[in-house]
C-alpha positions as YAML, in Angstrom:
chain: A
units: angstrom
residues:
- id: 1
  name: MET
  ca: [5.00, 32.22, -23.92]
- id: 2
  name: ASN
  ca: [4.77, 32.81, -27.64]
- id: 3
  name: LEU
  ca: [5.22, 29.18, -28.66]
- id: 4
  name: SER
  ca: [3.05, 27.54, -31.29]
- id: 5
  name: TYR
  ca: [1.32, 24.24, -30.72]
- id: 6
  name: TRP
  ca: [3.84, 22.62, -33.08]
- id: 7
  name: GLU
  ca: [6.87, 24.04, -31.31]
- id: 8
  name: TYR
  ca: [5.70, 22.99, -27.89]
- id: 9
  name: LYS
  ca: [4.54, 19.55, -29.01]
- id: 10
  name: THR
  ca: [7.71, 18.75, -30.98]
- id: 11
  name: TRP
  ca: [10.45, 19.99, -28.69]
- id: 12
  name: LEU
  ca: [9.06, 20.59, -25.19]
- id: 13
  name: THR
  ca: [6.53, 17.85, -24.49]
- id: 14
  name: ASN
  ca: [7.22, 14.45, -22.88]
- id: 15
  name: VAL
  ca: [10.86, 15.30, -22.21]
- id: 16
  name: ASP
  ca: [12.62, 12.49, -20.33]
- id: 17
  name: PHE
  ca: [15.97, 14.15, -19.63]
- id: 18
  name: THR
  ca: [16.96, 17.82, -19.75]
- id: 19
  name: ILE
  ca: [20.64, 18.75, -19.51]
- id: 20
  name: VAL
  ca: [21.62, 22.32, -18.70]
- id: 21
  name: GLY
  ca: [24.90, 23.17, -20.44]
- id: 22
  name: SER
  ca: [26.35, 21.88, -23.71]
- id: 23
  name: GLY
  ca: [30.00, 21.76, -22.67]
- id: 24
  name: ILE
  ca: [32.16, 18.66, -22.37]
- id: 25
  name: VAL
  ca: [30.18, 17.33, -19.40]
- id: 26
  name: GLY
  ca: [26.75, 18.06, -20.85]
- id: 27
  name: LEU
  ca: [27.43, 16.51, -24.25]
- id: 28
  name: ASN
  ca: [29.02, 13.38, -22.77]
- id: 29
  name: CYS
  ca: [26.11, 13.10, -20.36]
- id: 30
  name: ALA
  ca: [23.64, 13.24, -23.26]
- id: 31
  name: LEU
  ca: [25.53, 10.61, -25.23]
- id: 32
  name: ARG
  ca: [25.63, 8.28, -22.25]
- id: 33
  name: LEU
  ca: [21.90, 8.74, -21.58]
- id: 34
  name: HIS
  ca: [21.16, 7.94, -25.22]
- id: 35
  name: GLU
  ca: [23.28, 4.81, -24.91]
- id: 36
  name: ARG
  ca: [21.36, 3.71, -21.80]
- id: 37
  name: PHE
  ca: [17.90, 4.82, -22.95]
- id: 38
  name: PRO
  ca: [17.85, 4.80, -26.79]
- id: 39
  name: LYS
  ca: [14.15, 5.75, -27.00]
- id: 40
  name: ALA
  ca: [14.30, 8.56, -24.42]
- id: 41
  name: LYS
  ca: [13.65, 12.17, -25.40]
- id: 42
  name: ILE
  ca: [16.80, 14.08, -24.43]
- id: 43
  name: LEU
  ca: [17.01, 17.87, -24.49]
- id: 44
  name: ILE
  ca: [20.13, 20.02, -24.00]
- id: 45
  name: LEU
  ca: [19.75, 23.72, -23.18]
- id: 46
  name: GLU
  ca: [22.67, 26.09, -23.81]
- id: 47
  name: LYS
  ca: [22.64, 29.79, -22.98]
- id: 48
  name: GLY
  ca: [25.20, 30.76, -25.63]
- id: 49
  name: PHE
  ca: [25.37, 30.35, -29.38]
- id: 50
  name: LEU
  ca: [28.31, 28.02, -28.65]
- id: 51
  name: PRO
  ca: [29.06, 26.22, -25.37]
- id: 52
  name: GLN
  ca: [29.80, 28.87, -22.76]
- id: 53
  name: GLY
  ca: [32.17, 28.56, -19.82]
- id: 54
  name: ALA
  ca: [35.47, 26.88, -20.59]
- id: 55
  name: SER
  ca: [34.74, 24.02, -23.01]
- id: 56
  name: THR
  ca: [35.40, 26.03, -26.18]
- id: 57
  name: LYS
  ca: [37.74, 28.54, -24.55]
- id: 58
  name: ASN
  ca: [40.40, 26.38, -22.88]
- id: 59
  name: ALA
  ca: [44.02, 25.88, -23.94]
- id: 60
  name: GLY
  ca: [43.61, 22.32, -25.22]
- id: 61
  name: PHE
  ca: [45.92, 20.65, -22.69]
- id: 62
  name: ALA
  ca: [45.59, 16.89, -22.22]
- id: 63
  name: CYS
  ca: [47.39, 17.16, -18.90]
- id: 64
  name: PHE
  ca: [47.33, 15.42, -15.55]
- id: 65
  name: GLY
  ca: [49.31, 17.76, -13.28]
- id: 66
  name: SER
  ca: [52.87, 19.14, -13.24]
- id: 67
  name: ILE
  ca: [55.22, 18.05, -10.49]
- id: 68
  name: SER
  ca: [54.77, 21.26, -8.49]
- id: 69
  name: GLU
  ca: [50.98, 20.86, -8.76]
- id: 70
  name: VAL
  ca: [51.26, 17.27, -7.51]
- id: 71
  name: LEU
  ca: [53.38, 18.39, -4.55]
- id: 72
  name: ALA
  ca: [50.90, 21.19, -3.78]
- id: 73
  name: ASP
  ca: [48.02, 18.71, -3.92]
- id: 74
  name: LEU
  ca: [49.85, 16.37, -1.55]
- id: 75
  name: GLU
  ca: [49.86, 19.16, 1.02]
- id: 76
  name: ARG
  ca: [46.04, 19.42, 0.91]
- id: 77
  name: HIS
  ca: [45.01, 15.86, 0.09]
- id: 78
  name: THR
  ca: [45.99, 12.35, 1.10]
- id: 79
  name: GLU
  ca: [48.30, 10.33, -1.13]
- id: 80
  name: GLN
  ca: [45.38, 8.14, -2.17]
- id: 81
  name: GLU
  ca: [43.26, 11.15, -3.08]
- id: 82
  name: VAL
  ca: [46.06, 12.51, -5.28]
- id: 83
  name: LEU
  ca: [46.51, 9.11, -6.93]
- id: 84
  name: ASP
  ca: [42.78, 8.94, -7.57]
- id: 85
  name: LEU
  ca: [42.74, 12.45, -9.07]
- id: 86
  name: ILE
  ca: [45.56, 11.70, -11.52]
- id: 87
  name: ALA
  ca: [44.12, 8.29, -12.39]
- id: 88
  name: GLN
  ca: [40.75, 9.94, -13.16]
- id: 89
  name: ARG
  ca: [42.46, 12.43, -15.47]
- id: 90
  name: ARG
  ca: [44.36, 9.70, -17.30]
- id: 91
  name: GLN
  ca: [41.22, 7.62, -17.69]
- id: 92
  name: GLY
  ca: [39.20, 10.65, -18.78]
- id: 93
  name: ILE
  ca: [41.60, 11.49, -21.61]
- id: 94
  name: LYS
  ca: [41.57, 7.85, -22.68]
- id: 95
  name: LEU
  ca: [37.77, 7.87, -22.74]
- id: 96
  name: LEU
  ca: [37.67, 11.07, -24.81]
- id: 97
  name: ARG
  ca: [40.17, 9.70, -27.33]
- id: 98
  name: GLN
  ca: [38.23, 6.47, -27.69]
- id: 99
  name: LYS
  ca: [34.96, 8.32, -28.17]
- id: 100
  name: VAL
  ca: [35.98, 10.79, -30.89]
- id: 101
  name: GLY
  ca: [39.28, 9.44, -32.25]
- id: 102
  name: ASP
  ca: [42.72, 11.04, -32.13]
- id: 103
  name: ALA
  ca: [42.59, 12.33, -35.71]
- id: 104
  name: ASN
  ca: [39.32, 14.18, -35.07]
- id: 105
  name: ILE
  ca: [40.82, 16.18, -32.20]
- id: 106
  name: ASP
  ca: [44.39, 16.46, -33.52]
- id: 107
  name: PHE
  ca: [45.69, 14.69, -30.42]
- id: 108
  name: GLN
  ca: [49.47, 14.82, -30.02]
- id: 109
  name: GLU
  ca: [51.54, 13.37, -27.18]
- id: 110
  name: ASN
  ca: [54.49, 15.80, -27.17]
- id: 111
  name: GLY
  ca: [54.97, 15.82, -23.41]
- id: 112
  name: GLY
  ca: [54.29, 18.46, -20.78]
- id: 113
  name: HIS
  ca: [57.14, 20.56, -19.41]
- id: 114
  name: GLU
  ca: [57.30, 22.58, -16.22]
- id: 115
  name: LEU
  ca: [59.61, 25.60, -16.34]
- id: 116
  name: PHE
  ca: [61.03, 27.33, -13.28]
- id: 117
  name: LEU
  ca: [61.76, 31.04, -13.36]
- id: 118
  name: GLY
  ca: [64.97, 32.29, -11.80]
- id: 119
  name: SER
  ca: [63.01, 33.54, -8.80]
- id: 120
  name: ALA
  ca: [61.61, 30.05, -8.12]
- id: 121
  name: GLN
  ca: [64.85, 28.57, -6.77]
- id: 122
  name: LYS
  ca: [63.28, 27.02, -3.66]
- id: 123
  name: LEU
  ca: [60.42, 25.46, -5.62]
- id: 124
  name: TYR
  ca: [62.86, 24.17, -8.24]
- id: 125
  name: GLU
  ca: [65.06, 22.53, -5.61]
- id: 126
  name: LYS
  ca: [62.03, 21.07, -3.85]
- id: 127
  name: CYS
  ca: [60.72, 19.51, -7.07]
- id: 128
  name: LEU
  ca: [64.12, 18.08, -8.01]
- id: 129
  name: ASP
  ca: [64.62, 16.71, -4.53]
- id: 130
  name: GLN
  ca: [61.20, 15.00, -4.44]
- id: 131
  name: LEU
  ca: [61.14, 13.85, -8.06]
- id: 132
  name: PRO
  ca: [62.15, 10.22, -7.30]
- id: 133
  name: GLU
  ca: [59.60, 10.01, -4.50]
- id: 134
  name: VAL
  ca: [56.79, 11.38, -6.69]
- id: 135
  name: ASN
  ca: [57.68, 8.99, -9.53]
- id: 136
  name: LYS
  ca: [57.54, 6.08, -7.10]
- id: 137
  name: LEU
  ca: [54.18, 7.22, -5.75]
- id: 138
  name: LEU
  ca: [52.68, 7.50, -9.26]
- id: 139
  name: GLN
  ca: [54.02, 4.19, -10.61]
- id: 140
  name: SER
  ca: [50.59, 2.58, -10.26]
- id: 141
  name: VAL
  ca: [49.03, 5.30, -12.44]
- id: 142
  name: TYR
  ca: [51.65, 5.66, -15.16]
- id: 143
  name: SER
  ca: [53.32, 2.21, -15.13]
- id: 144
  name: GLY
  ca: [56.66, 3.98, -15.42]
- id: 145
  name: ASP
  ca: [58.45, 7.15, -14.36]
- id: 146
  name: ALA
  ca: [56.28, 10.13, -15.31]
- id: 147
  name: PHE
  ca: [58.72, 12.93, -14.49]
- id: 148
  name: SER
  ca: [62.29, 13.50, -15.63]
- id: 149
  name: THR
  ca: [64.56, 16.47, -16.22]
- id: 150
  name: SER
  ca: [65.17, 17.75, -19.73]
- id: 151
  name: PRO
  ca: [67.36, 20.62, -21.01]
- id: 152
  name: ASN
  ca: [66.10, 24.05, -22.08]
- id: 153
  name: THR
  ca: [66.16, 23.18, -25.78]
- id: 154
  name: PHE
  ca: [63.53, 25.77, -26.77]
- id: 155
  name: GLY
  ca: [65.62, 28.75, -25.71]
- id: 156
  name: PHE
  ca: [63.38, 30.27, -23.07]
- id: 157
  name: ASP
  ca: [64.97, 33.11, -21.10]
- id: 158
  name: GLY
  ca: [65.12, 33.60, -17.35]
- id: 159
  name: VAL
  ca: [64.37, 29.96, -16.51]
- id: 160
  name: LYS
  ca: [66.38, 27.23, -14.82]
- id: 161
  name: GLU
  ca: [68.66, 25.11, -16.98]
- id: 162
  name: ASN
  ca: [66.29, 22.12, -16.89]
- id: 163
  name: TYR
  ca: [62.56, 21.55, -17.26]
- id: 164
  name: ILE
  ca: [60.79, 18.79, -15.38]
- id: 165
  name: THR
  ca: [58.93, 16.90, -18.06]
- id: 166
  name: ASN
  ca: [55.92, 14.56, -17.94]
- id: 167
  name: VAL
  ca: [56.33, 12.40, -21.03]
- id: 168
  name: PHE
  ca: [52.72, 11.17, -20.92]
- id: 169
  name: GLU
  ca: [51.04, 14.55, -21.36]
- id: 170
  name: GLY
  ca: [49.62, 15.74, -24.67]
- id: 171
  name: GLN
  ca: [47.61, 18.41, -26.44]
- id: 172
  name: LEU
  ca: [44.59, 18.62, -28.70]
- id: 173
  name: ASP
  ca: [42.51, 21.04, -30.76]
- id: 174
  name: THR
  ca: [39.69, 22.30, -28.52]
- id: 175
  name: GLY
  ca: [37.46, 23.40, -31.40]
- id: 176
  name: LYS
  ca: [37.76, 20.06, -33.19]
- id: 177
  name: MET
  ca: [37.05, 18.24, -29.93]
- id: 178
  name: MET
  ca: [33.83, 20.13, -29.25]
- id: 179
  name: ASN
  ca: [32.72, 19.96, -32.87]
- id: 180
  name: SER
  ca: [33.24, 16.19, -32.85]
- id: 181
  name: LEU
  ca: [31.15, 15.81, -29.68]
- id: 182
  name: LEU
  ca: [28.41, 18.02, -31.13]
- id: 183
  name: GLN
  ca: [28.31, 15.89, -34.29]
- id: 184
  name: LEU
  ca: [27.95, 12.72, -32.19]
- id: 185
  name: VAL
  ca: [25.03, 14.33, -30.32]
- id: 186
  name: GLN
  ca: [23.36, 15.40, -33.56]
- id: 187
  name: ARG
  ca: [23.74, 11.94, -35.09]
- id: 188
  name: ALA
  ca: [22.14, 10.44, -31.98]
- id: 189
  name: GLY
  ca: [19.03, 12.55, -32.57]
- id: 190
  name: ILE
  ca: [19.46, 14.51, -29.35]
- id: 191
  name: THR
  ca: [17.92, 18.01, -29.39]
- id: 192
  name: LEU
  ca: [20.18, 20.96, -28.55]
- id: 193
  name: LEU
  ca: [18.63, 24.43, -28.18]
- id: 194
  name: ASN
  ca: [20.93, 27.46, -28.00]
- id: 195
  name: TYR
  ca: [20.36, 30.91, -26.51]
- id: 196
  name: ILE
  ca: [18.25, 29.38, -23.76]
- id: 197
  name: THR
  ca: [19.05, 30.41, -20.18]
- id: 198
  name: VAL
  ca: [17.55, 28.32, -17.41]
- id: 199
  name: GLU
  ca: [16.44, 30.77, -14.73]
- id: 200
  name: SER
  ca: [14.88, 28.44, -12.13]
- id: 201
  name: PHE
  ca: [13.31, 25.06, -11.61]
- id: 202
  name: THR
  ca: [10.78, 23.53, -9.24]
- id: 203
  name: GLU
  ca: [10.35, 19.84, -8.49]
- id: 204
  name: ILE
  ca: [6.67, 18.90, -8.41]
- id: 205
  name: GLY
  ca: [5.74, 15.26, -7.92]
- id: 206
  name: THR
  ca: [7.37, 13.10, -10.55]
- id: 207
  name: GLN
  ca: [8.48, 16.01, -12.74]
- id: 208
  name: VAL
  ca: [10.58, 19.16, -12.71]
- id: 209
  name: GLU
  ca: [9.11, 22.43, -13.95]
- id: 210
  name: VAL
  ca: [11.79, 24.47, -15.69]
- id: 211
  name: LYS
  ca: [11.59, 28.21, -16.32]
- id: 212
  name: THR
  ca: [13.86, 29.69, -18.99]
- id: 213
  name: ASN
  ca: [14.24, 33.12, -20.54]
- id: 214
  name: GLN
  ca: [12.13, 31.94, -23.49]
- id: 215
  name: PHE
  ca: [9.59, 29.39, -22.23]
- id: 216
  name: GLU
  ca: [8.53, 27.06, -19.44]
- id: 217
  name: PHE
  ca: [8.20, 23.28, -19.68]
- id: 218
  name: LYS
  ca: [8.28, 20.03, -17.69]
- id: 219
  name: THR
  ca: [10.92, 17.31, -17.70]
- id: 220
  name: LYS
  ca: [11.19, 13.98, -15.87]
- id: 221
  name: LYS
  ca: [14.86, 14.47, -14.94]
- id: 222
  name: LEU
  ca: [17.02, 17.60, -14.81]
- id: 223
  name: LEU
  ca: [20.82, 17.33, -15.02]
- id: 224
  name: ILE
  ca: [22.92, 20.44, -14.37]
- id: 225
  name: ALA
  ca: [26.31, 20.63, -16.11]
- id: 226
  name: THR
  ca: [27.09, 24.34, -15.95]
- id: 227
  name: ASN
  ca: [30.37, 24.09, -13.99]
- id: 228
  name: GLY
  ca: [31.52, 27.64, -13.10]
- id: 229
  name: PHE
  ca: [27.96, 29.00, -13.42]
- id: 230
  name: ALA
  ca: [26.43, 26.34, -11.17]
- id: 231
  name: THR
  ca: [25.59, 28.56, -8.21]
- id: 232
  name: ALA
  ca: [23.08, 30.47, -10.32]
- id: 233
  name: LEU
  ca: [20.88, 27.36, -10.10]
- id: 234
  name: ILE
  ca: [22.04, 25.18, -7.19]
- id: 235
  name: ASN
  ca: [23.49, 25.65, -3.74]
- id: 236
  name: GLU
  ca: [26.84, 23.91, -4.13]
- id: 237
  name: LYS
  ca: [30.38, 25.02, -3.22]
- id: 238
  name: VAL
  ca: [31.56, 26.08, -6.67]
- id: 239
  name: LYS
  ca: [33.48, 29.28, -7.31]
- id: 240
  name: PRO
  ca: [33.75, 30.76, -10.79]
- id: 241
  name: ALA
  ca: [37.34, 31.32, -11.86]
- id: 242
  name: ARG
  ca: [38.12, 33.33, -14.98]
- id: 243
  name: ALA
  ca: [41.11, 32.27, -17.06]
- id: 244
  name: GLN
  ca: [42.55, 34.76, -19.57]
- id: 245
  name: VAL
  ca: [44.29, 33.66, -22.75]
- id: 246
  name: LEU
  ca: [46.06, 35.22, -25.73]
- id: 247
  name: ILE
  ca: [47.41, 33.78, -28.98]
- id: 248
  name: THR
  ca: [50.00, 35.09, -31.42]
- id: 249
  name: GLU
  ca: [49.86, 35.47, -35.16]
- id: 250
  name: PRO
  ca: [51.62, 32.60, -36.99]
- id: 251
  name: ILE
  ca: [55.38, 32.59, -36.39]
- id: 252
  name: GLU
  ca: [57.68, 31.33, -39.13]
- id: 253
  name: ASN
  ca: [59.86, 28.37, -38.12]
- id: 254
  name: LEU
  ca: [58.39, 28.19, -34.63]
- id: 255
  name: SER
  ca: [60.39, 25.54, -32.76]
- id: 256
  name: ILE
  ca: [58.29, 25.34, -29.59]
- id: 257
  name: LYS
  ca: [56.50, 22.00, -29.36]
- id: 258
  name: GLY
  ca: [54.53, 20.63, -26.42]
- id: 259
  name: THR
  ca: [52.65, 21.99, -23.43]
- id: 260
  name: PHE
  ca: [54.39, 24.11, -20.80]
- id: 261
  name: HIS
  ca: [53.62, 25.29, -17.27]
- id: 262
  name: PHE
  ca: [55.30, 27.52, -14.74]
- id: 263
  name: ASP
  ca: [54.54, 29.08, -11.37]
- id: 264
  name: GLU
  ca: [52.69, 25.98, -10.08]
- id: 265
  name: GLY
  ca: [50.51, 25.85, -13.18]
- id: 266
  name: TYR
  ca: [49.18, 29.41, -12.94]
- id: 267
  name: TYR
  ca: [50.80, 30.11, -16.33]
- id: 268
  name: TYR
  ca: [50.64, 27.77, -19.29]
- id: 269
  name: PHE
  ca: [51.45, 27.86, -23.00]
- id: 270
  name: ARG
  ca: [51.68, 25.62, -26.04]
- id: 271
  name: ASN
  ca: [52.18, 25.57, -29.80]
- id: 272
  name: ILE
  ca: [49.19, 25.45, -32.15]
- id: 273
  name: ASP
  ca: [49.11, 26.17, -35.91]
- id: 274
  name: ASN
  ca: [52.60, 27.77, -35.77]
- id: 275
  name: ARG
  ca: [51.36, 30.10, -33.04]
- id: 276
  name: VAL
  ca: [51.97, 30.34, -29.30]
- id: 277
  name: LEU
  ca: [48.89, 30.19, -27.08]
- id: 278
  name: PHE
  ca: [49.58, 31.59, -23.62]
- id: 279
  name: GLY
  ca: [47.24, 31.89, -20.65]
- id: 280
  name: GLY
  ca: [47.05, 32.35, -16.92]
- id: 281
  name: GLY
  ca: [47.79, 35.08, -14.39]
- id: 282
  name: ARG
  ca: [44.76, 34.43, -12.22]
- id: 283
  name: ASN
  ca: [47.11, 34.42, -9.22]
- id: 284
  name: LEU
  ca: [47.75, 38.15, -9.78]
- id: 285
  name: ASP
  ca: [44.18, 38.91, -8.69]
- id: 286
  name: PHE
  ca: [42.37, 35.89, -7.26]
- id: 287
  name: LYS
  ca: [39.43, 37.92, -5.99]
- id: 288
  name: GLY
  ca: [39.00, 39.92, -9.18]
- id: 289
  name: GLU
  ca: [39.11, 36.78, -11.31]
- id: 290
  name: GLU
  ca: [36.52, 35.02, -9.14]
- id: 291
  name: THR
  ca: [33.86, 36.14, -11.57]
- id: 292
  name: SER
  ca: [31.40, 34.64, -14.03]
- id: 293
  name: GLU
  ca: [31.77, 37.65, -16.34]
- id: 294
  name: PHE
  ca: [33.75, 37.14, -19.53]
- id: 295
  name: GLY
  ca: [36.39, 39.71, -20.36]
- id: 296
  name: CYS
  ca: [40.09, 40.49, -20.09]
- id: 297
  name: SER
  ca: [41.75, 42.71, -17.51]
- id: 298
  name: HIS
  ca: [44.42, 45.15, -18.65]
- id: 299
  name: HIS
  ca: [46.72, 44.27, -15.75]
- id: 300
  name: ILE
  ca: [46.79, 40.53, -16.41]
- id: 301
  name: GLN
  ca: [46.97, 40.84, -20.18]
- id: 302
  name: LYS
  ca: [49.92, 43.22, -19.97]
- id: 303
  name: HIS
  ca: [51.70, 40.80, -17.65]
- id: 304
  name: LEU
  ca: [51.07, 37.93, -20.06]
- id: 305
  name: GLU
  ca: [52.47, 39.99, -22.93]
- id: 306
  name: LYS
  ca: [55.54, 40.85, -20.84]
- id: 307
  name: LEU
  ca: [56.24, 37.21, -19.99]
- id: 308
  name: LEU
  ca: [55.64, 36.20, -23.60]
- id: 309
  name: LYS
  ca: [58.22, 38.72, -24.79]
- id: 310
  name: GLU
  ca: [60.82, 38.25, -22.06]
- id: 311
  name: VAL
  ca: [60.60, 34.53, -21.27]
- id: 312
  name: ILE
  ca: [58.86, 32.56, -24.04]
- id: 313
  name: LEU
  ca: [59.77, 34.41, -27.24]
- id: 314
  name: PRO
  ca: [62.71, 36.64, -26.21]
- id: 315
  name: ARG
  ca: [64.39, 36.72, -29.62]
- id: 316
  name: THR
  ca: [61.36, 36.14, -31.84]
- id: 317
  name: PRO
  ca: [59.28, 39.01, -33.26]
- id: 318
  name: HIS
  ca: [55.59, 38.32, -32.72]
- id: 319
  name: LYS
  ca: [52.17, 39.95, -32.72]
- id: 320
  name: ILE
  ca: [49.09, 39.20, -30.63]
- id: 321
  name: ALA
  ca: [46.22, 37.95, -32.79]
- id: 322
  name: ARG
  ca: [43.44, 37.41, -30.28]
- id: 323
  name: LYS
  ca: [42.58, 37.52, -26.57]
- id: 324
  name: TRP
  ca: [39.75, 35.83, -24.70]
- id: 325
  name: SER
  ca: [38.67, 34.35, -21.39]
- id: 326
  name: GLY
  ca: [36.88, 31.27, -20.10]
- id: 327
  name: ILE
  ca: [35.08, 30.55, -16.84]
- id: 328
  name: MET
  ca: [36.14, 27.52, -14.82]
- id: 329
  name: GLY
  ca: [34.52, 26.04, -11.71]
- id: 330
  name: THR
  ca: [36.77, 25.61, -8.68]
- id: 331
  name: GLY
  ca: [36.56, 24.91, -4.95]
- id: 332
  name: GLU
  ca: [38.49, 23.97, -1.85]
- id: 333
  name: GLN
  ca: [38.72, 20.40, -3.11]
- id: 334
  name: LYS
  ca: [39.79, 19.37, -6.61]
- id: 335
  name: THR
  ca: [37.25, 16.58, -6.83]
- id: 336
  name: PRO
  ca: [34.13, 17.43, -8.86]
- id: 337
  name: VAL
  ca: [30.69, 17.81, -7.31]
- id: 338
  name: LEU
  ca: [28.84, 14.83, -8.75]
- id: 339
  name: LYS
  ca: [25.62, 14.07, -6.93]
- id: 340
  name: GLN
  ca: [21.87, 13.69, -6.85]
- id: 341
  name: ILE
  ca: [20.42, 16.92, -5.46]
- id: 342
  name: SER
  ca: [16.81, 15.81, -5.07]
- id: 343
  name: ASN
  ca: [14.49, 13.11, -6.39]
- id: 344
  name: HIS
  ca: [14.76, 14.19, -10.01]
- id: 345
  name: VAL
  ca: [17.63, 16.71, -10.13]
- id: 346
  name: TYR
  ca: [21.35, 15.91, -10.50]
- id: 347
  name: CYS
  ca: [24.58, 17.84, -11.04]
- id: 348
  name: GLY
  ca: [28.11, 17.33, -12.34]
- id: 349
  name: VAL
  ca: [30.10, 20.54, -11.76]
- id: 350
  name: ARG
  ca: [33.36, 21.98, -10.30]
- id: 351
  name: LEU
  ca: [35.90, 20.50, -12.69]
- id: 352
  name: GLY
  ca: [38.76, 22.56, -11.26]
- id: 353
  name: GLY
  ca: [40.32, 23.56, -14.58]
- id: 354
  name: MET
  ca: [40.64, 19.93, -15.68]
- id: 355
  name: GLY
  ca: [37.61, 19.79, -17.95]
- id: 356
  name: ILE
  ca: [39.39, 18.18, -20.89]
- id: 357
  name: ALA
  ca: [40.91, 15.53, -18.66]
- id: 358
  name: ILE
  ca: [37.85, 14.61, -16.59]
- id: 359
  name: GLY
  ca: [34.85, 16.09, -18.44]
- id: 360
  name: SER
  ca: [34.02, 12.95, -20.43]
- id: 361
  name: ALA
  ca: [34.03, 10.74, -17.34]
- id: 362
  name: VAL
  ca: [32.10, 13.26, -15.23]
- id: 363
  name: GLY
  ca: [29.47, 13.49, -17.97]
- id: 364
  name: GLU
  ca: [29.04, 9.72, -18.16]
- id: 365
  name: ASN
  ca: [28.97, 9.41, -14.37]
- id: 366
  name: LEU
  ca: [26.34, 12.14, -14.18]
- id: 367
  name: ALA
  ca: [24.15, 10.21, -16.60]
- id: 368
  name: ASP
  ca: [24.64, 7.04, -14.59]
- id: 369
  name: LEU
  ca: [23.25, 8.71, -11.46]
- id: 370
  name: THR
  ca: [19.77, 8.68, -12.99]
...
């Protein structure tokens, strides 16, 4: 270690809580710990120059689940489990909005629309047929009918004549959201160190010894909030899942407004700054996209560009401005892994692609485990 006395004494001595990961969960965890223990020394370690994973790379959907996703979940979970999942997402968005303010994240409630391609006739009929039943089931969560049909007013090609719309869904600016959370952390006097990769940890007595790529130190409590990268540190059932995204250059007089899904949520797009942001395609290569490596595959990106041209913007000239990917944490169950691992180590991971919706609550709940 090439640390000076001053560096070690100031930043790495008498640490009460160390959080690994500065994404939505990690930052909310730190804020909650500061609220509970105002005099505690709280340290956040982040391996990137910005939060890695999905927190700064997602599509900015404040969503709770399209009707086809709800029906798919009902096949793998009990009705109560599905109700609990959607209620957690609703409450999580509410918590986020209260914490940072709608204006600071450019929150807009324009509704979420599920499209059905011409080849999805059976799924379309199934969703229409079960729409009343799903609305009835979700009354306790939404206090009204969540889903209704709406006409194809945005001129998409190759889709059924109606969308199935969730009027309660919204969208936000991911960058503004994360910047707002970072500012709250800074104002609280919480230390955040970037470019620090936690390589291992060992629990010894009343402390945890942490080894990073830059230094070693001791902390009283260690909280892991690395989501899709969790298995590098802990033995939990979390699979990394890469999500690829592209965004267009600004489009004059763009009429598209809202968030949109199709193919059971494996494709999603929205408007932002007169552009169309479009992501998905993981279902084209589940195994290949089960990776913690950032990057874009030619096959999936070409398919996204094809769908963008033929379905979303069939009569609108457009250019691709940027492409990127994010790493989610998924598993057999959609519930997050939120638990105490040992006497002084805790984790809040596996957000299942719903980080915006549940990340704030998972972060606070992680802090409350201590």
